[in-house]
PDB file of N, CA, C and O in Angstrom:
ATOM      1  N   MET A   1       0.022  -7.919  12.096  1.00  0.00           N
ATOM      2  CA  MET A   1       0.563  -6.805  11.270  1.00  0.00           C
ATOM      3  C   MET A   1      -0.192  -5.465  11.201  1.00  0.00           C
ATOM      4  O   MET A   1      -1.411  -5.530  11.363  1.00  0.00           O
ATOM      5  N   ARG A   2       0.423  -4.131  10.958  1.00  0.00           N
ATOM      6  CA  ARG A   2      -0.460  -2.946  10.422  1.00  0.00           C
ATOM      7  C   ARG A   2       0.316  -2.752   9.636  1.00  0.00           C
ATOM      8  O   ARG A   2       1.546  -2.765   9.593  1.00  0.00           O
ATOM      9  N   LEU A   3      -0.560  -2.539   8.899  1.00  0.00           N
ATOM     10  CA  LEU A   3      -0.736  -1.939   7.381  1.00  0.00           C
ATOM     11  C   LEU A   3      -0.819  -0.697   7.300  1.00  0.00           C
ATOM     12  O   LEU A   3      -1.671  -0.003   7.855  1.00  0.00           O
ATOM     13  N   TYR A   4       0.319  -0.219   6.395  1.00  0.00           N
ATOM     14  CA  TYR A   4       0.516   1.952   5.964  1.00  0.00           C
ATOM     15  C   TYR A   4      -0.099   1.844   4.375  1.00  0.00           C
ATOM     16  O   TYR A   4      -0.080   1.004   3.476  1.00  0.00           O
ATOM     17  N   ILE A   5      -0.366   2.502   4.476  1.00  0.00           N
ATOM     18  CA  ILE A   5      -0.949   2.918   3.608  1.00  0.00           C
ATOM     19  C   ILE A   5      -0.127   4.741   2.541  1.00  0.00           C
ATOM     20  O   ILE A   5       0.026   5.861   3.029  1.00  0.00           O
ATOM     21  N   PHE A   6       0.212   4.247   1.007  1.00  0.00           N
ATOM     22  CA  PHE A   6       1.254   5.153   1.035  1.00  0.00           C
ATOM     23  C   PHE A   6       0.240   5.473  -0.267  1.00  0.00           C
ATOM     24  O   PHE A   6      -0.580   4.616  -0.596  1.00  0.00           O
ATOM     25  N   LYS A   7       0.340   6.839  -1.041  1.00  0.00           N
ATOM     26  CA  LYS A   7       0.274   6.903  -2.402  1.00  0.00           C
ATOM     27  C   LYS A   7       1.225   7.340  -3.178  1.00  0.00           C
ATOM     28  O   LYS A   7       2.062   7.918  -2.484  1.00  0.00           O
ATOM     29  N   SER A   8       1.627   7.345  -4.797  1.00  0.00           N
ATOM     30  CA  SER A   8       3.043   7.612  -4.840  1.00  0.00           C
ATOM     31  C   SER A   8       3.002   9.585  -5.553  1.00  0.00           C
ATOM     32  O   SER A   8       1.927  10.161  -5.387  1.00  0.00           O
ATOM     33  N   ASP A   9       3.817  10.159  -6.050  1.00  0.00           N
ATOM     34  CA  ASP A   9       3.089  11.651  -6.474  1.00  0.00           C
ATOM     35  C   ASP A   9       3.597  11.155  -7.464  1.00  0.00           C
ATOM     36  O   ASP A   9       3.167  11.911  -8.336  1.00  0.00           O
ATOM     37  N   ALA A  10       4.499  10.075  -8.210  1.00  0.00           N
ATOM     38  CA  ALA A  10       4.386   9.878 -10.046  1.00  0.00           C
ATOM     39  C   ALA A  10       3.969   9.398  -9.766  1.00  0.00           C
ATOM     40  O   ALA A  10       3.925   9.670  -8.566  1.00  0.00           O
ATOM     41  N   LYS A  11       3.388   8.570  -9.956  1.00  0.00           N
ATOM     42  CA  LYS A  11       2.064   7.891 -10.636  1.00  0.00           C
ATOM     43  C   LYS A  11       0.919   7.766  -9.758  1.00  0.00           C
ATOM     44  O   LYS A  11       0.533   6.692  -9.296  1.00  0.00           O
ATOM     45  N   SER A  12       0.366   8.939  -9.534  1.00  0.00           N
ATOM     46  CA  SER A  12      -1.082   9.077  -8.576  1.00  0.00           C
ATOM     47  C   SER A  12      -2.320   8.669  -8.564  1.00  0.00           C
ATOM     48  O   SER A  12      -3.272   9.323  -8.138  1.00  0.00           O
ATOM     49  N   GLU A  13      -2.368   7.246  -9.170  1.00  0.00           N
ATOM     50  CA  GLU A  13      -3.300   6.332  -9.456  1.00  0.00           C
ATOM     51  C   GLU A  13      -3.074   4.941  -7.890  1.00  0.00           C
ATOM     52  O   GLU A  13      -3.808   4.294  -7.142  1.00  0.00           O
ATOM     53  N   LEU A  14      -1.117   5.196  -8.222  1.00  0.00           N
ATOM     54  CA  LEU A  14      -0.624   3.858  -7.622  1.00  0.00           C
ATOM     55  C   LEU A  14      -0.157   4.508  -5.769  1.00  0.00           C
ATOM     56  O   LEU A  14       0.450   5.426  -5.217  1.00  0.00           O
ATOM     57  N   ARG A  15      -1.171   2.924  -5.363  1.00  0.00           N
ATOM     58  CA  ARG A  15      -0.879   2.949  -4.041  1.00  0.00           C
ATOM     59  C   ARG A  15      -0.195   1.894  -3.094  1.00  0.00           C
ATOM     60  O   ARG A  15      -0.757   0.851  -3.427  1.00  0.00           O
ATOM     61  N   ALA A  16       0.624   1.607  -2.187  1.00  0.00           N
ATOM     62  CA  ALA A  16       1.019   0.955  -1.794  1.00  0.00           C
ATOM     63  C   ALA A  16       1.242   0.318  -0.252  1.00  0.00           C
ATOM     64  O   ALA A  16       1.890   0.978   0.559  1.00  0.00           O
ATOM     65  N   PHE A  17       0.724  -0.890   0.096  1.00  0.00           N
ATOM     66  CA  PHE A  17       1.326  -1.177   1.568  1.00  0.00           C
ATOM     67  C   PHE A  17       2.580  -1.559   2.196  1.00  0.00           C
ATOM     68  O   PHE A  17       3.294  -2.448   1.733  1.00  0.00           O
ATOM     69  N   ALA A  18       2.869  -0.869   3.292  1.00  0.00           N
ATOM     70  CA  ALA A  18       4.248  -1.635   3.701  1.00  0.00           C
ATOM     71  C   ALA A  18       3.754  -1.473   4.883  1.00  0.00           C
ATOM     72  O   ALA A  18       2.592  -1.137   5.112  1.00  0.00           O
ATOM     73  N   ALA A  19       5.072  -1.827   6.149  1.00  0.00           N
ATOM     74  CA  ALA A  19       4.780  -2.548   7.340  1.00  0.00           C
ATOM     75  C   ALA A  19       5.100  -2.138   8.201  1.00  0.00           C
ATOM     76  O   ALA A  19       4.921  -2.485   9.368  1.00  0.00           O
ATOM     77  N   ASP A  20       6.117  -0.583   7.383  1.00  0.00           N
ATOM     78  CA  ASP A  20       6.771   1.030   8.362  1.00  0.00           C
ATOM     79  C   ASP A  20       5.642   2.120   7.808  1.00  0.00           C
ATOM     80  O   ASP A  20       4.778   2.421   6.984  1.00  0.00           O
ATOM     81  N   VAL A  21       6.451   2.455   9.044  1.00  0.00           N
ATOM     82  CA  VAL A  21       5.331   3.968   8.619  1.00  0.00           C
ATOM     83  C   VAL A  21       6.302   4.601   7.421  1.00  0.00           C
ATOM     84  O   VAL A  21       5.820   5.357   6.577  1.00  0.00           O
ATOM     85  N   THR A  22       7.923   4.172   7.416  1.00  0.00           N
ATOM     86  CA  THR A  22       8.617   5.456   6.639  1.00  0.00           C
ATOM     87  C   THR A  22       8.707   4.570   5.444  1.00  0.00           C
ATOM     88  O   THR A  22       9.759   4.609   4.806  1.00  0.00           O
ATOM     89  N   GLY A  23       7.836   3.848   5.087  1.00  0.00           N
ATOM     90  CA  GLY A  23       8.036   2.854   3.524  1.00  0.00           C
ATOM     91  C   GLY A  23       9.076   2.641   2.904  1.00  0.00           C
ATOM     92  O   GLY A  23       9.141   2.808   1.686  1.00  0.00           O
ATOM     93  N   SER A  24      10.155   2.204   3.686  1.00  0.00           N
ATOM     94  CA  SER A  24      11.741   2.269   4.112  1.00  0.00           C
ATOM     95  C   SER A  24      11.745   1.399   2.227  1.00  0.00           C
ATOM     96  O   SER A  24      12.313   1.920   1.267  1.00  0.00           O
ATOM     97  N   LYS A  25      11.116   0.305   2.174  1.00  0.00           N
ATOM     98  CA  LYS A  25      11.408  -0.680   1.242  1.00  0.00           C
ATOM     99  C   LYS A  25      10.483  -0.544  -0.166  1.00  0.00           C
ATOM    100  O   LYS A  25      10.665  -1.305  -1.116  1.00  0.00           O
ATOM    101  N   LEU A  26       9.414   0.582  -0.173  1.00  0.00           N
ATOM    102  CA  LEU A  26       8.837   0.956  -1.211  1.00  0.00           C
ATOM    103  C   LEU A  26       8.971   1.098  -2.622  1.00  0.00           C
ATOM    104  O   LEU A  26      10.030   0.471  -2.592  1.00  0.00           O
ATOM    105  N   PRO A  27       8.844   1.359  -3.805  1.00  0.00           N
ATOM    106  CA  PRO A  27       9.862   1.071  -5.263  1.00  0.00           C
ATOM    107  C   PRO A  27      10.277   2.364  -5.276  1.00  0.00           C
ATOM    108  O   PRO A  27       9.547   3.180  -4.712  1.00  0.00           O
ATOM    109  N   ASP A  28      11.606   2.863  -5.954  1.00  0.00           N
ATOM    110  CA  ASP A  28      12.515   4.074  -6.058  1.00  0.00           C
ATOM    111  C   ASP A  28      11.817   4.532  -6.973  1.00  0.00           C
ATOM    112  O   ASP A  28      11.792   5.761  -6.910  1.00  0.00           O
ATOM    113  N   GLN A  29      11.222   4.117  -7.815  1.00  0.00           N
ATOM    114  CA  GLN A  29      11.044   4.784  -9.398  1.00  0.00           C
ATOM    115  C   GLN A  29       9.364   5.444  -9.193  1.00  0.00           C
ATOM    116  O   GLN A  29       8.657   6.136  -9.926  1.00  0.00           O
ATOM    117  N   PHE A  30       9.247   5.092  -8.394  1.00  0.00           N
ATOM    118  CA  PHE A  30       7.249   5.662  -7.754  1.00  0.00           C
ATOM    119  C   PHE A  30       7.627   7.271  -6.967  1.00  0.00           C
ATOM    120  O   PHE A  30       7.145   8.403  -6.927  1.00  0.00           O
ATOM    121  N   ARG A  31       8.683   6.592  -6.465  1.00  0.00           N
ATOM    122  CA  ARG A  31       8.969   8.001  -5.333  1.00  0.00           C
ATOM    123  C   ARG A  31       8.688   9.458  -5.636  1.00  0.00           C
ATOM    124  O   ARG A  31       9.427   9.863  -6.533  1.00  0.00           O
ATOM    125  N   PRO A  32       7.935  10.280  -5.217  1.00  0.00           N
ATOM    126  CA  PRO A  32       8.150  10.339  -4.213  1.00  0.00           C
ATOM    127  C   PRO A  32       6.798   9.274  -2.982  1.00  0.00           C
ATOM    128  O   PRO A  32       5.921   8.704  -3.632  1.00  0.00           O
ATOM    129  N   TRP A  33       6.744   9.149  -1.924  1.00  0.00           N
ATOM    130  CA  TRP A  33       5.432   8.173  -1.393  1.00  0.00           C
ATOM    131  C   TRP A  33       5.457   8.915  -0.196  1.00  0.00           C
ATOM    132  O   TRP A  33       6.379   9.252   0.547  1.00  0.00           O
ATOM    133  N   HIS A  34       4.141   9.109  -0.172  1.00  0.00           N
ATOM    134  CA  HIS A  34       3.248   9.807   1.104  1.00  0.00           C
ATOM    135  C   HIS A  34       2.332   8.859   2.111  1.00  0.00           C
ATOM    136  O   HIS A  34       1.288   8.330   1.729  1.00  0.00           O
ATOM    137  N   ALA A  35       2.815   8.732   3.318  1.00  0.00           N
ATOM    138  CA  ALA A  35       1.645   8.239   3.859  1.00  0.00           C
ATOM    139  C   ALA A  35       0.432   8.341   4.349  1.00  0.00           C
ATOM    140  O   ALA A  35       0.268   8.907   5.430  1.00  0.00           O
ATOM    141  N   ILE A  36      -0.609   7.822   3.653  1.00  0.00           N
ATOM    142  CA  ILE A  36      -1.888   8.543   3.575  1.00  0.00           C
ATOM    143  C   ILE A  36      -2.950   7.541   4.351  1.00  0.00           C
ATOM    144  O   ILE A  36      -4.122   7.524   3.977  1.00  0.00           O
ATOM    145  N   GLY A  37      -2.450   6.606   5.576  1.00  0.00           N
ATOM    146  CA  GLY A  37      -3.779   6.310   5.974  1.00  0.00           C
ATOM    147  C   GLY A  37      -2.998   4.745   6.992  1.00  0.00           C
ATOM    148  O   GLY A  37      -1.823   4.394   7.105  1.00  0.00           O
ATOM    149  N   VAL A  38      -4.153   4.210   7.503  1.00  0.00           N
ATOM    150  CA  VAL A  38      -2.879   3.199   8.714  1.00  0.00           C
ATOM    151  C   VAL A  38      -4.719   1.802   9.384  1.00  0.00           C
ATOM    152  O   VAL A  38      -5.783   1.928   9.989  1.00  0.00           O
ATOM    153  N   VAL A  39      -4.104   0.967   8.855  1.00  0.00           N
ATOM    154  CA  VAL A  39      -5.271  -0.078   8.670  1.00  0.00           C
ATOM    155  C   VAL A  39      -4.231  -1.050   9.979  1.00  0.00           C
ATOM    156  O   VAL A  39      -3.044  -1.317   9.794  1.00  0.00           O
ATOM    157  N   GLY A  40      -4.958  -1.416  11.149  1.00  0.00           N
ATOM    158  CA  GLY A  40      -5.160  -1.979  12.464  1.00  0.00           C
ATOM    159  C   GLY A  40      -4.521  -3.574  12.124  1.00  0.00           C
ATOM    160  O   GLY A  40      -4.381  -4.055  11.000  1.00  0.00           O
ATOM    161  N   ALA A  41      -4.190  -4.216  13.422  1.00  0.00           N
ATOM    162  CA  ALA A  41      -3.702  -5.257  12.232  1.00  0.00           C
ATOM    163  C   ALA A  41      -5.639  -6.193  13.002  1.00  0.00           C
ATOM    164  O   ALA A  41      -5.818  -7.396  12.810  1.00  0.00           O
ATOM    165  N   ASP A  42      -6.467  -5.533  13.581  1.00  0.00           N
ATOM    166  CA  ASP A  42      -7.744  -6.214  13.657  1.00  0.00           C
ATOM    167  C   ASP A  42      -9.125  -5.335  12.506  1.00  0.00           C
ATOM    168  O   ASP A  42     -10.314  -5.134  12.750  1.00  0.00           O
ATOM    169  N   LYS A  43      -8.447  -5.056  11.495  1.00  0.00           N
ATOM    170  CA  LYS A  43      -8.905  -4.263  11.071  1.00  0.00           C
ATOM    171  C   LYS A  43      -8.954  -4.249   9.256  1.00  0.00           C
ATOM    172  O   LYS A  43      -7.992  -3.950   8.548  1.00  0.00           O
ATOM    173  N   ALA A  44     -10.229  -4.624   8.797  1.00  0.00           N
ATOM    174  CA  ALA A  44      -9.608  -5.340   7.264  1.00  0.00           C
ATOM    175  C   ALA A  44      -8.967  -4.414   6.604  1.00  0.00           C
ATOM    176  O   ALA A  44      -8.946  -3.244   6.986  1.00  0.00           O
ATOM    177  N   PRO A  45      -8.174  -4.977   5.176  1.00  0.00           N
ATOM    178  CA  PRO A  45      -7.719  -3.638   3.992  1.00  0.00           C
ATOM    179  C   PRO A  45      -9.036  -2.839   3.477  1.00  0.00           C
ATOM    180  O   PRO A  45     -10.220  -3.178   3.504  1.00  0.00           O
ATOM    181  N   PRO A  46      -8.474  -1.777   3.048  1.00  0.00           N
ATOM    182  CA  PRO A  46      -9.840  -1.488   1.966  1.00  0.00           C
ATOM    183  C   PRO A  46     -10.317  -1.830   0.648  1.00  0.00           C
ATOM    184  O   PRO A  46      -9.546  -2.545   0.008  1.00  0.00           O
ATOM    185  N   HIS A  47     -11.230  -1.551   0.168  1.00  0.00           N
ATOM    186  CA  HIS A  47     -11.722  -2.214  -1.236  1.00  0.00           C
ATOM    187  C   HIS A  47     -11.706  -3.652  -1.206  1.00  0.00           C
ATOM    188  O   HIS A  47     -11.597  -4.129  -2.336  1.00  0.00           O
ATOM    189  N   ARG A  48     -11.826  -5.004   0.279  1.00  0.00           N
ATOM    190  CA  ARG A  48     -11.836  -5.576  -0.061  1.00  0.00           C
ATOM    191  C   ARG A  48     -10.292  -6.398  -0.814  1.00  0.00           C
ATOM    192  O   ARG A  48     -10.352  -7.569  -1.190  1.00  0.00           O
ATOM    193  N   LEU A  49      -9.189  -5.690  -0.915  1.00  0.00           N
ATOM    194  CA  LEU A  49      -8.247  -6.052  -0.950  1.00  0.00           C
ATOM    195  C   LEU A  49      -8.490  -7.314   0.289  1.00  0.00           C
ATOM    196  O   LEU A  49      -9.333  -7.167   1.174  1.00  0.00           O
ATOM    197  N   SER A  50      -7.401  -8.847   0.161  1.00  0.00           N
ATOM    198  CA  SER A  50      -6.977  -9.721   1.719  1.00  0.00           C
ATOM    199  C   SER A  50      -5.956  -8.824   1.742  1.00  0.00           C
ATOM    200  O   SER A  50      -5.175  -8.114   1.109  1.00  0.00           O
ATOM    201  N   ARG A  51      -6.444  -9.298   3.019  1.00  0.00           N
ATOM    202  CA  ARG A  51      -4.993  -8.614   3.967  1.00  0.00           C
ATOM    203  C   ARG A  51      -3.875 -10.160   3.573  1.00  0.00           C
ATOM    204  O   ARG A  51      -2.867  -9.923   2.907  1.00  0.00           O
ATOM    205  N   GLN A  52      -4.143 -11.675   4.026  1.00  0.00           N
ATOM    206  CA  GLN A  52      -3.759 -12.451   3.626  1.00  0.00           C
ATOM    207  C   GLN A  52      -2.626 -12.104   2.528  1.00  0.00           C
ATOM    208  O   GLN A  52      -1.509 -11.988   3.033  1.00  0.00           O
ATOM    209  N   GLN A  53      -2.666 -11.975   1.572  1.00  0.00           N
ATOM    210  CA  GLN A  53      -1.963 -11.182   0.122  1.00  0.00           C
ATOM    211  C   GLN A  53      -1.212 -10.740   0.538  1.00  0.00           C
ATOM    212  O   GLN A  53      -0.101 -11.226   0.750  1.00  0.00           O
ATOM    213  N   ILE A  54      -1.648  -9.504   0.824  1.00  0.00           N
ATOM    214  CA  ILE A  54      -0.589  -8.268   1.207  1.00  0.00           C
ATOM    215  C   ILE A  54       0.197  -8.527   2.499  1.00  0.00           C
ATOM    216  O   ILE A  54       1.389  -8.789   2.334  1.00  0.00           O
ATOM    217  N   GLU A  55      -0.143  -8.507   3.421  1.00  0.00           N
ATOM    218  CA  GLU A  55       1.202  -9.163   4.480  1.00  0.00           C
ATOM    219  C   GLU A  55       2.174 -10.921   3.748  1.00  0.00           C
ATOM    220  O   GLU A  55       3.137 -11.414   4.336  1.00  0.00           O
ATOM    221  N   ARG A  56       1.661 -11.416   2.640  1.00  0.00           N
ATOM    222  CA  ARG A  56       2.634 -12.112   2.415  1.00  0.00           C
ATOM    223  C   ARG A  56       4.118 -11.382   1.476  1.00  0.00           C
ATOM    224  O   ARG A  56       5.349 -11.397   1.448  1.00  0.00           O
ATOM    225  N   ALA A  57       2.535 -10.607   0.598  1.00  0.00           N
ATOM    226  CA  ALA A  57       4.064  -9.905  -0.028  1.00  0.00           C
ATOM    227  C   ALA A  57       4.878  -9.062   0.500  1.00  0.00           C
ATOM    228  O   ALA A  57       6.066  -9.015   0.183  1.00  0.00           O
ATOM    229  N   ILE A  58       4.293  -8.242   1.429  1.00  0.00           N
ATOM    230  CA  ILE A  58       5.040  -7.453   2.584  1.00  0.00           C
ATOM    231  C   ILE A  58       5.922  -8.526   3.140  1.00  0.00           C
ATOM    232  O   ILE A  58       7.036  -8.013   3.236  1.00  0.00           O
ATOM    233  N   ASP A  59       5.960  -9.595   3.496  1.00  0.00           N
ATOM    234  CA  ASP A  59       7.083 -10.956   3.756  1.00  0.00           C
ATOM    235  C   ASP A  59       8.218 -10.590   2.629  1.00  0.00           C
ATOM    236  O   ASP A  59       9.269  -9.951   2.642  1.00  0.00           O
ATOM    237  N   THR A  60       7.401 -11.389   1.556  1.00  0.00           N
ATOM    238  CA  THR A  60       8.514 -11.465   0.191  1.00  0.00           C
ATOM    239  C   THR A  60       9.191 -10.311  -0.473  1.00  0.00           C
ATOM    240  O   THR A  60       9.849 -10.289  -1.513  1.00  0.00           O
ATOM    241  N   GLN A  61       8.885  -9.372   0.348  1.00  0.00           N
ATOM    242  CA  GLN A  61       9.306  -8.782  -1.393  1.00  0.00           C
ATOM    243  C   GLN A  61       8.738  -7.209  -0.545  1.00  0.00           C
ATOM    244  O   GLN A  61       8.999  -6.230  -1.244  1.00  0.00           O
ATOM    245  N   GLY A  62       7.894  -6.785   1.060  1.00  0.00           N
ATOM    246  CA  GLY A  62       8.987  -5.329   1.383  1.00  0.00           C
ATOM    247  C   GLY A  62       7.886  -4.379   1.510  1.00  0.00           C
ATOM    248  O   GLY A  62       7.810  -3.419   2.277  1.00  0.00           O
ATOM    249  N   PHE A  63       6.380  -5.114  -0.040  1.00  0.00           N
ATOM    250  CA  PHE A  63       6.022  -3.847   0.052  1.00  0.00           C
ATOM    251  C   PHE A  63       4.473  -4.781  -1.089  1.00  0.00           C
ATOM    252  O   PHE A  63       4.625  -5.624  -1.972  1.00  0.00           O
ATOM    253  N   GLN A  64       2.936  -4.072  -0.481  1.00  0.00           N
ATOM    254  CA  GLN A  64       2.312  -4.309  -1.851  1.00  0.00           C
ATOM    255  C   GLN A  64       1.439  -3.411  -2.875  1.00  0.00           C
ATOM    256  O   GLN A  64       0.324  -3.044  -2.505  1.00  0.00           O
ATOM    257  N   LEU A  65       1.851  -3.101  -3.971  1.00  0.00           N
ATOM    258  CA  LEU A  65       1.804  -2.128  -4.451  1.00  0.00           C
ATOM    259  C   LEU A  65      -0.403  -2.420  -4.836  1.00  0.00           C
ATOM    260  O   LEU A  65      -0.811  -3.484  -4.370  1.00  0.00           O
ATOM    261  N   TRP A  66      -1.291  -1.711  -5.431  1.00  0.00           N
ATOM    262  CA  TRP A  66      -2.374  -1.538  -5.964  1.00  0.00           C
ATOM    263  C   TRP A  66      -2.054  -0.264  -6.634  1.00  0.00           C
ATOM    264  O   TRP A  66      -1.169   0.589  -6.700  1.00  0.00           O
ATOM    265  N   ARG A  67      -3.516  -0.640  -7.214  1.00  0.00           N
ATOM    266  CA  ARG A  67      -3.580   0.426  -8.488  1.00  0.00           C
ATOM    267  C   ARG A  67      -4.609   1.518  -8.236  1.00  0.00           C
ATOM    268  O   ARG A  67      -4.694   1.197  -7.050  1.00  0.00           O
ATOM    269  N   MET A  68      -5.509   2.586  -8.335  1.00  0.00           N
ATOM    270  CA  MET A  68      -7.001   3.054  -7.536  1.00  0.00           C
ATOM    271  C   MET A  68      -6.768   2.994  -9.553  1.00  0.00           C
ATOM    272  O   MET A  68      -5.773   3.247 -10.232  1.00  0.00           O
ATOM    273  N   LYS A  69      -8.107   2.570  -9.939  1.00  0.00           N
ATOM    274  CA  LYS A  69      -9.492   3.275 -11.021  1.00  0.00           C
ATOM    275  C   LYS A  69      -9.265   4.736 -10.904  1.00  0.00           C
ATOM    276  O   LYS A  69      -8.817   5.224  -9.867  1.00  0.00           O
ATOM    277  N   SER A  70      -9.528   5.359 -11.823  1.00  0.00           N
ATOM    278  CA  SER A  70     -10.041   6.585 -12.748  1.00  0.00           C
ATOM    279  C   SER A  70     -11.386   7.337 -11.457  1.00  0.00           C
ATOM    280  O   SER A  70     -11.389   8.534 -11.170  1.00  0.00           O
ATOM    281  N   ASN A  71     -12.229   6.485 -10.964  1.00  0.00           N
ATOM    282  CA  ASN A  71     -13.493   6.842 -10.647  1.00  0.00           C
ATOM    283  C   ASN A  71     -13.056   6.132  -9.009  1.00  0.00           C
ATOM    284  O   ASN A  71     -14.103   6.118  -8.361  1.00  0.00           O
ATOM    285  N   GLY A  72     -12.457   5.836  -8.571  1.00  0.00           N
ATOM    286  CA  GLY A  72     -12.179   5.534  -7.518  1.00  0.00           C
ATOM    287  C   GLY A  72     -11.931   4.659  -6.502  1.00  0.00           C
ATOM    288  O   GLY A  72     -11.707   4.828  -5.303  1.00  0.00           O
ATOM    289  N   ALA A  73     -12.041   3.351  -7.444  1.00  0.00           N
ATOM    290  CA  ALA A  73     -12.239   1.930  -7.363  1.00  0.00           C
ATOM    291  C   ALA A  73     -11.048   1.195  -7.721  1.00  0.00           C
ATOM    292  O   ALA A  73     -10.582   1.327  -8.853  1.00  0.00           O
ATOM    293  N   LYS A  74     -10.340   0.195  -6.601  1.00  0.00           N
ATOM    294  CA  LYS A  74      -9.124  -0.495  -7.082  1.00  0.00           C
ATOM    295  C   LYS A  74      -9.142  -0.747  -8.867  1.00  0.00           C
ATOM    296  O   LYS A  74     -10.018  -0.621  -9.722  1.00  0.00           O
ATOM    297  N   GLY A  75      -7.443  -1.235  -8.898  1.00  0.00           N
ATOM    298  CA  GLY A  75      -8.253  -1.965  -9.984  1.00  0.00           C
ATOM    299  C   GLY A  75      -6.794  -2.771 -10.155  1.00  0.00           C
ATOM    300  O   GLY A  75      -6.675  -3.662 -10.997  1.00  0.00           O
TER     301      GLY A  75
END
């Protein structure tokens, strides 16, 4: 599965993974979302996040949210 990475304009530290480039299933309360990257099917997600957990969340909820810490690290 190709993972698309999005950034929320409503909450600047909030990021999300989705399976489609439009982010059609991302939560409305954090819109607008902007695509900022893509992780190929054979690549590891950033910040040592678990691809298995991301794909499971996408399969069940349509997306996976994650938050960047102020110093740029995930949280």
